C-alpha positions, 0 to 999 in steps of 0.5 A: 486521487492516486499519484501526484508528481514531486513538482505537484507536490512541491507546488502545493507546500509551497501555497500557504493557501493549501498548506494546512490542507496537505498531510504528508506522510513518510511511509519508508521501512524494509521488511529485512530491517523494521527501523530503517525506514525511521533512520532513513526519515531521522536522517532527511525528509520532505518538509512537513512529513509525518512518519508512519510506521508500516509494522506496528501503525498501518497492522497490529502485531498482536493479531495472530493467525491473520498473516504478518501484517494484519489490518488494525482495528478500524478504531486504531487507525482513525486514532492514528489519523487524529495524531496524525493531525488529518482530517476527513477533508485533508489531502493525504500525501504518502511516500516510501523509497519503493515505487509506493509498494508500502505508501500504497498500504496507507494510500488504500487504507484511507480509501477503503474507510471512505477517505478519498483525498489521497494519493502516493507520491509518485516516485517517492523520495528518490524522486524528490531528491534527484528533482532537486527538492529540499529535505530536512531533519527536522520533525513538523509539529503537528496538532492532533484532531479529532477524525470522525468515526470511521466504518469497517474496513470495505473491499476486503475478502477472507480465505474462505472468501479466495477459495470460493470466489476461485470456485466461481471464475473470480480473477485473483492476482498475486503481486509476488515477484515471479520466482516467490509466486513459483515456489522458486524462492521463499526467504520467509512465509511457511511454504512456497508457491501460490494459491491455485488459480491466481494469476502472477502480476508483480507490482513493480511491473506497474513501474518504469526504470526510474520507479515511477508509474507507467503510462496509463496506455501501459497500465491498462494493457498490463492488465489485460484479462483482469475482470472487475472485482478481481482479488489480489493478494501479496505475501502479507496485503501491503504490496498487493495495495500497489497493485490496487492503486495500479488498477484503480488508475486503469480503471478496473473496478471494485478490486478487492484485498485479501489482507492475510495474503500468503503469510496466511493462506501458506501457514494454514496446513488445509489450504492448497498450494501450486507451484510452477 
């Protein structure tokens, strides 16, 4: 699965036969204020939604030297899924307030370990509210479960893999905004610019003016020229997953994530950088 509309989710949550098999995850997060997402969840969220923190649960801040949001140990992720009441047959629907830029990280992580029943809510929390669907401040009672042992992360590459891929003509996609890609503006990472040879496909270009994903023909057109098995990165391996989701919708196969992304690459003085 890829994306789900707010009406589809509403209908599913209204069905007693389906609701037990759905785990809605609120993944709202803001880089400039790590607690804002939790505050917004506490103020109001989709009924039944569990809060998932990008910074501490979908990343491991104890890992150093591998970017701002290193992937957690896969067993820690397995335990998180258990705490969220998620089993292998559970449909996970993730949402945020950023057009899916954060929620797609959870989508990708689940897909990476073989859990394919996962979707990002198209339009996210703003679309849910705009459609008149209910919100609540009540925190759901979640019955923990044991998620089976997971394989290691799949579909990832290292910095060395990126350099080698470029040497052999691989398509490398930088998902950041054009000004950061060109090195005009760098608010957080060690150096400005981009990985030499990478092309810029801003993840927000996957969305229309309302924050919904573009129709499939337009997504396919956006990724024209992207060969199979591209390598995708961003600042810290989060919004790159938005491009990975869009690529999967556009049937671009075996796209890979560079989790360390620019936050790792730019911190290594031995790695070259380009601007412009």
